[in-house]
N, C-alpha and C positions, 0 to 999 in steps of 0.2 A: 743494076748491080748494087748490092748492099755491102758496105764495109762497116764493121762493127768496131767501135773504139775499145770495147771490152766485152768479155763473155765469161760467164761463170759456168763451168762444166766439171762435174765429178770432183767437187771440192777444191778446184783450182781456179784462179783468176787469170784469164788470158788478156793481155793488154796489147793494143796496137802501139808499137814503138814509134812514137811520134818524132823521135830524134832522127829516124831513117827516112821520113817522108821528105819530099814526094818521090824520091828515086826508088825506094824499096818498100814493100808491104811486109813487115816482119812483126811477128807477135812474140811477146815475152810471157812465159808461164810463171806465175807466182803461186807457190804452195805454202808460203809462210807470211806471217806478219812482217818480218824483217824484209822479205822480198818486196812486198807491197810498199812498205815505207820507203825503201830505196828507189823504187820505180817513181814514186811521187816526188821525192827529193831531187832525183836526177832528170826530171821532166820527161820520162818515158811517157807518162800519161799527162795530158795538157787539157786545158779548158776546165772552167770551174765546175760544171755539173759532173764531168767525168772524174775529176779528182775526188769529188764528194762521194760518188758511187764506189771508186776504188777504195777509199778510206773505210767505207761501211763494210766492204768485203775483207779488208785488212783486219778490222775489228773482229770479224767472224772468224778469220783464221787464227787470230790470237786467242779468242775465247775458247776455241776447240782444243787448244793446248793447255788450258788451265787445269791443273790436276786436282783441285779441291772439289769437295761435294758440299761445302759449307757456304751458304749464300754470302755472309759478310766478307769472307776471304775472296770470293769470286767477284763481288762488286768492287772491292779494292783493286783487284787485278785489272778489271775492265777500266777503271779510272786511269790506272797506269798506262794501259794500252792506248786509251784515248789520248792521254798526254803526249805519248811517243808519236802518234800519228799527227796530231796538231803541230808538233814541233818540226815536222818535215816541210811544211809550207804554212807558217803561222798567219800569213795574211790571206789565205784562201778561204773565203767566206763559206763556200759550199762544203768544204772539208770540215770546218767547225760545225756547221749545221748538221751534217750527216752523223758525225761522231756524237754530238749532243743528243740527237734523236735516238740513236742506239743506246746510249747510256741512260736515257730517260726510260726506255723500254725495260732495261734491267731494273731500274729503281721502282717500276710499277709492278714488279713481280717478285716481291721478297719471300712469298710463301711457296714459290715453285721450285722444283728440283733443278739443279744446275744444268743437267742434260736437256731439260725442256727449255730453259732459257737460251741455251746455245742454239737450239732449233728455232726458237722465236727470233733470235738475232739474224740467223740466216734468211729466214723468211722476210725480215724487215729490210735487209740488204737487197734482196731480189725485188721487193716492193719499191724501194728507192730507185733501182735501176729501171724498172718498168715505168715508173712515173716520169723518169727522164726521157725514155724512149717515146712515150705518148706526148710529152711536151714538144719534142723535136718534130714528131709527125704532125702535130697541130700547127706548129710554125710553118712547116713545109706546105700544108694545105692552104694556109693563109697566103703564103708567098706565091703559090701557084696561081691564085686569083689575081695577084697584082703584077706578076711578071709574065709577059706573053711568051709563047713557044718561039724558038728560033734563035 
């Protein structure tokens, strides 16, 4: 049985509502930056890596709502979105790391069209999520060696 803490489907972030565990398995659909920020702030999503992944997708959702086609204005809005996300849980190291990673990607692409950068941000968030999944699987493999069945 596989339970996912979060999932990205069709432009929405689905979060396992950890405030309902262990009694119920409930998922919250987030379709906006504000919804992701609220989910982080209210601890619907918990655990440093999951918070970081959620923040990356929150940044993606915010970036897709930016109306400008001008890179300087887009970058300024990304900074504002990043600050908003960081403020939700200022001591969450993975949140800061994921936001900074996404902001750096924007800074490295000043000559690209905004629409392309938005796509790059989505790919980066998916990559961050996949890296976390692989890290968890690697830990599980190591734990399986150390912990006997039964």
